[in-house]
C-alpha positions as CSV (number, residue, x, y, z in Angstrom):
1,M,60.7,-273.2,-44.4
2,H,60.0,-272.2,-48.2
3,R,61.2,-269.0,-49.2
4,A,60.4,-267.3,-52.4
5,V,62.7,-264.3,-54.3
6,V,60.8,-261.5,-56.6
7,F,64.5,-260.1,-58.1
8,A,63.8,-256.6,-60.0
9,H,66.6,-256.0,-62.4
10,Y,67.3,-253.0,-65.0
11,D,70.3,-252.5,-66.7
12,K,70.0,-249.6,-69.3
13,Y,72.8,-251.8,-71.3
14,N,70.5,-254.7,-71.1
15,S,72.9,-256.4,-69.8
16,I,73.6,-258.6,-66.0
17,Q,76.4,-257.6,-64.3
18,E,78.5,-260.1,-61.9
19,Y,77.5,-257.8,-59.0
20,V,73.9,-259.1,-59.4
21,L,74.8,-262.8,-60.2
22,Y,76.4,-262.8,-57.0
23,Y,73.6,-261.7,-55.2
24,L,71.4,-264.3,-56.7
25,K,73.9,-267.2,-55.4
26,E,73.9,-265.4,-52.1
27,L,69.8,-265.8,-52.1
28,R,69.7,-268.9,-53.6
29,K,71.2,-269.9,-49.8
30,V,68.2,-268.6,-48.4
31,A,65.5,-269.5,-50.7
32,D,64.2,-272.1,-52.7
33,T,62.9,-270.3,-55.5
34,I,64.0,-267.2,-57.5
35,I,61.4,-265.0,-59.8
36,F,64.1,-263.5,-61.9
37,V,62.0,-260.4,-63.8
38,S,64.0,-257.9,-65.9
39,D,62.8,-254.2,-67.1
40,S,65.1,-254.8,-69.7
41,N,65.4,-256.1,-73.5
42,L,67.8,-259.0,-72.5
43,P,69.2,-261.4,-75.1
44,E,69.5,-264.9,-74.3
45,S,72.7,-264.9,-73.7
46,E,72.2,-262.3,-70.4
47,I,69.5,-264.8,-69.4
48,S,71.5,-267.9,-69.9
49,K,73.4,-266.7,-66.9
50,V,70.8,-266.4,-64.6
51,Q,69.1,-269.7,-65.4
52,P,70.9,-271.7,-63.4
53,L,70.0,-269.7,-60.4
54,V,66.4,-269.0,-60.9
55,K,63.0,-270.7,-61.5
56,L,62.0,-268.6,-64.0
57,V,62.9,-265.1,-65.9
58,I,60.8,-262.5,-67.2
59,A,62.4,-260.1,-69.2
60,T,60.1,-257.2,-71.0
61,P,60.3,-253.8,-70.5
62,H,57.6,-252.3,-68.3
63,G,58.3,-249.2,-67.4
64,E,57.2,-249.8,-63.8
65,Y,60.1,-249.4,-61.3
66,D,60.8,-252.4,-59.0
67,F,57.3,-252.6,-57.8
68,G,56.0,-253.4,-61.5
69,S,58.9,-256.3,-61.5
70,Y,57.2,-257.7,-58.1
71,K,53.9,-257.9,-59.1
72,R,54.8,-259.3,-62.4
73,G,56.9,-262.0,-60.2
74,F,54.6,-262.2,-57.9
75,S,51.8,-264.7,-59.5
76,H,54.4,-266.8,-59.6
77,I,55.7,-267.9,-56.5
78,P,55.2,-271.7,-55.7
79,D,52.1,-272.6,-53.5
80,D,53.9,-273.9,-50.4
81,T,55.6,-270.4,-49.9
82,D,56.3,-269.7,-46.3
83,E,58.1,-266.6,-46.6
84,L,58.4,-264.0,-49.4
85,I,61.3,-261.9,-50.4
86,F,61.1,-259.0,-52.6
87,A,64.7,-257.4,-53.6
88,N,66.1,-255.5,-56.3
89,D,69.5,-254.8,-58.0
90,S,70.3,-251.4,-56.6
91,C,72.5,-253.4,-53.5
92,I,76.2,-254.8,-54.2
93,E,76.5,-258.7,-53.1
94,P,75.8,-259.2,-49.1
95,L,78.9,-259.0,-47.0
96,Y,78.2,-261.6,-44.6
97,S,75.8,-264.6,-45.1
98,L,71.9,-263.7,-45.3
99,D,71.4,-266.7,-42.8
100,K,72.5,-264.1,-39.9
101,V,69.8,-261.9,-40.8
102,F,66.9,-264.6,-40.9
103,S,68.0,-266.0,-37.9
104,E,68.0,-263.3,-35.8
105,M,64.4,-261.8,-37.5
106,E,62.7,-265.2,-36.7
107,N,63.3,-264.4,-33.1
108,K,61.7,-261.2,-33.3
109,Q,57.3,-261.0,-33.2
110,C,56.5,-259.5,-36.8
111,D,54.4,-260.1,-40.1
112,F,57.2,-258.5,-42.5
113,H,60.6,-256.9,-42.1
114,I,61.6,-254.4,-44.4
115,Q,65.3,-252.4,-45.3
116,S,63.1,-250.8,-47.8
117,F,65.0,-252.1,-50.9
118,F,65.1,-255.6,-49.4
119,M,61.1,-256.8,-47.6
120,V,60.2,-260.1,-46.2
121,F,56.4,-261.1,-45.8
122,K,55.1,-264.2,-43.9
123,K,52.7,-265.9,-45.2
124,D,49.8,-264.6,-43.3
125,V,50.6,-261.0,-45.4
126,F,51.1,-262.5,-48.7
127,R,48.3,-264.7,-48.9
128,S,45.6,-262.1,-48.0
129,N,43.5,-260.3,-49.8
130,L,44.8,-257.0,-48.9
131,F,48.2,-257.7,-50.1
132,K,46.9,-259.4,-53.5
133,N,44.6,-256.2,-54.1
134,F,47.7,-253.8,-53.3
135,M,50.0,-256.0,-56.0
136,S,47.4,-256.4,-58.9
137,S,46.7,-252.5,-58.5
138,I,50.1,-251.4,-59.1
139,E,50.6,-249.0,-62.6
140,K,53.1,-247.2,-64.1
141,Q,53.5,-243.9,-62.5
142,N,55.0,-240.6,-63.6
143,H,58.1,-240.0,-61.2
144,K,60.1,-242.6,-59.2
145,D,59.0,-240.4,-56.2
146,D,55.3,-241.4,-56.7
147,I,56.9,-244.9,-57.0
148,I,58.4,-244.8,-53.5
149,L,55.6,-242.6,-52.0
150,N,52.6,-244.8,-53.4
151,Y,54.0,-248.5,-53.2
152,E,57.5,-248.8,-50.8
153,I,55.6,-246.3,-48.6
154,G,52.2,-247.3,-49.5
155,L,52.3,-251.1,-48.9
156,S,54.1,-250.7,-45.4
157,Q,51.8,-248.4,-44.3
158,L,48.8,-250.1,-45.3
159,L,49.8,-253.1,-43.8
160,L,50.8,-251.3,-40.4
161,K,47.2,-250.0,-40.6
162,N,45.5,-253.3,-40.7
163,G,46.9,-254.7,-37.5
164,Y,50.3,-256.4,-39.2
165,R,53.5,-255.9,-37.3
166,V,57.0,-254.7,-39.0
167,A,60.3,-255.4,-37.9
168,A,63.8,-254.1,-39.4
169,Y,67.3,-255.8,-39.2
170,I,68.7,-252.3,-38.6
171,D,66.7,-250.7,-36.1
172,K,69.2,-248.6,-34.4
173,P,69.5,-245.2,-34.6
174,C,72.3,-244.1,-37.3
175,Q,75.1,-242.5,-36.8
176,A,76.2,-241.0,-40.1
177,R,74.9,-240.7,-43.4
178,I,76.8,-240.9,-46.2
179,N,75.4,-240.5,-49.8
180,G,72.2,-241.3,-48.9
181,S,73.0,-244.5,-47.1
182,L,72.8,-245.2,-43.4
183,F,75.7,-246.5,-41.3
184,F,75.7,-248.0,-38.0
185,Q,77.7,-248.1,-34.7
186,D,77.0,-252.2,-33.2
187,K,75.4,-253.8,-36.7
188,L,76.7,-253.4,-40.1
189,N,74.1,-253.4,-42.7
190,P,74.3,-256.4,-44.8
191,L,73.5,-254.8,-47.9
192,V,75.2,-251.9,-49.3
193,K,73.9,-249.5,-52.5
194,T,75.7,-249.6,-55.6
195,R,75.7,-245.6,-55.5
196,V,77.4,-245.5,-52.6
197,V,80.1,-247.3,-54.0
198,R,80.0,-245.5,-57.4
């Protein structure tokens, strides 16, 4: 299984924080390739922090949020990729190994699985013209809500309408919502949004 990650990054201070480096190290345990795409103007001193962990760094401001970074990184994934992961820096480090997530998801009959800020697509999905055309259509939006509606929700709805099967690692009814994040009774999400910690 060859996995590739397109990792979307943004930092208003043009820096790469320690939690991002840890997240990349954990992703490297389950993926062969990481394409790091930043919507920030990173100096070489910051880029050098991630270079041992990633195949390619693209650090050019584009103002298209995460999906703009996914679009830019998507064209650089290796030809032998079996699964494509879209991840971003809105989460702190995994609370436990991501191997557990992928081991469990292998037993589910699905073509892609999502947790909104962590999306995994199998080869039949991301090699399709449907997916490629969607990615190439991504452009700057006026509001972040438009990004969520048109791209985050839009992509999953497009795939479902065209017969692709979806699953989620966390799929039980929530017990509580704290600062916009869901907490569950029987399964701990490995990723926690940074805004919850803040």
